[in-house]
C-alpha positions as CSV (number, residue, x, y, z in Angstrom):
1,M,0.0,0.0,0.0
2,G,1.1,3.5,-0.7
3,R,1.7,6.1,1.9
4,E,-1.4,8.1,0.9
5,V,-3.6,5.0,1.3
6,K,-2.2,4.3,4.8
7,V,-2.7,7.9,5.9
8,A,-6.3,7.9,4.4
9,L,-7.1,4.7,6.3
10,G,-5.6,6.0,9.5
11,A,-7.5,9.3,9.2
12,A,-10.8,7.5,8.4
13,A,-10.3,5.3,11.5
14,G,-9.4,8.3,13.6
15,I,-12.4,10.3,12.5
16,A,-14.7,7.2,13.1
17,A,-13.2,7.0,16.6
18,L,-13.8,10.7,17.2
19,V,-17.5,10.3,16.2
20,I,-17.9,7.3,18.3
21,G,-16.3,9.1,21.3
22,F,-18.7,12.0,20.8
23,I,-21.7,9.7,20.7
24,V,-20.7,7.9,23.8
25,L,-20.0,11.2,25.6
26,I,-23.3,12.8,24.7
27,R,-25.6,9.7,24.6
28,F,-24.3,7.8,27.6
29,A,-21.7,9.5,29.9
30,V,-23.5,12.8,30.5
31,P,-27.0,11.4,30.9
32,L,-25.7,8.7,33.2
33,I,-24.3,11.4,35.5
34,L,-27.5,13.4,35.3
35,E,-29.6,10.3,36.3
36,A,-27.5,9.9,39.4
37,H,-29.4,12.2,41.8
38,F,-26.8,13.8,43.9
39,A,-26.3,17.5,44.7
40,G,-23.6,18.3,42.2
41,S,-24.8,16.1,39.3
42,L,-25.6,19.1,37.0
43,I,-22.2,20.7,37.6
44,T,-20.4,17.3,37.3
45,A,-22.2,16.5,34.0
46,S,-21.3,20.0,32.7
47,V,-17.7,19.5,33.6
48,V,-17.5,16.0,32.1
49,G,-19.2,17.3,28.9
50,I,-16.9,20.2,28.4
51,A,-13.8,18.2,29.3
52,G,-14.9,15.5,26.9
53,I,-15.4,18.0,24.1
54,L,-12.0,19.5,24.7
55,V,-10.3,16.1,24.7
56,L,-12.1,15.3,21.4
57,C,-10.9,18.6,19.9
58,W,-7.3,17.9,21.1
59,A,-7.5,14.4,19.5
60,A,-8.8,15.8,16.2
61,R,-6.0,18.3,16.1
62,R,-3.4,15.6,16.8
63,L,-5.0,13.5,14.0
64,F,-4.8,16.5,11.6
65,V,-1.1,17.2,12.5
66,W,-0.2,13.5,12.1
67,A,-1.9,13.3,8.7
68,S,-0.3,16.5,7.4
69,R,3.1,15.4,8.6
70,A,2.7,12.0,7.1
71,L,1.7,13.4,3.8
72,G,4.5,16.0,3.9
73,V,2.2,19.0,3.7
74,S,4.0,22.1,4.9
75,G,2.0,24.2,7.3
76,G,2.6,27.2,9.4
77,D,2.0,25.5,12.8
78,Q,4.3,22.5,12.3
């Protein structure tokens, strides 16, 4: 396989993992915290949701940087 095909497959797998992570976060993790009736459940669910989105954004940026470096694309932030 060529380098471009490997990068495309890796990027597709990474994007699929990001989408699955987002679905798990929004569909299961946050509602599970909200269903647990304790005093700070709303604040905890908000923190988990915001932290989860930030982690997914960081992972997407790392995926983009990896793909651009693997393809040899010159960018300003590399």
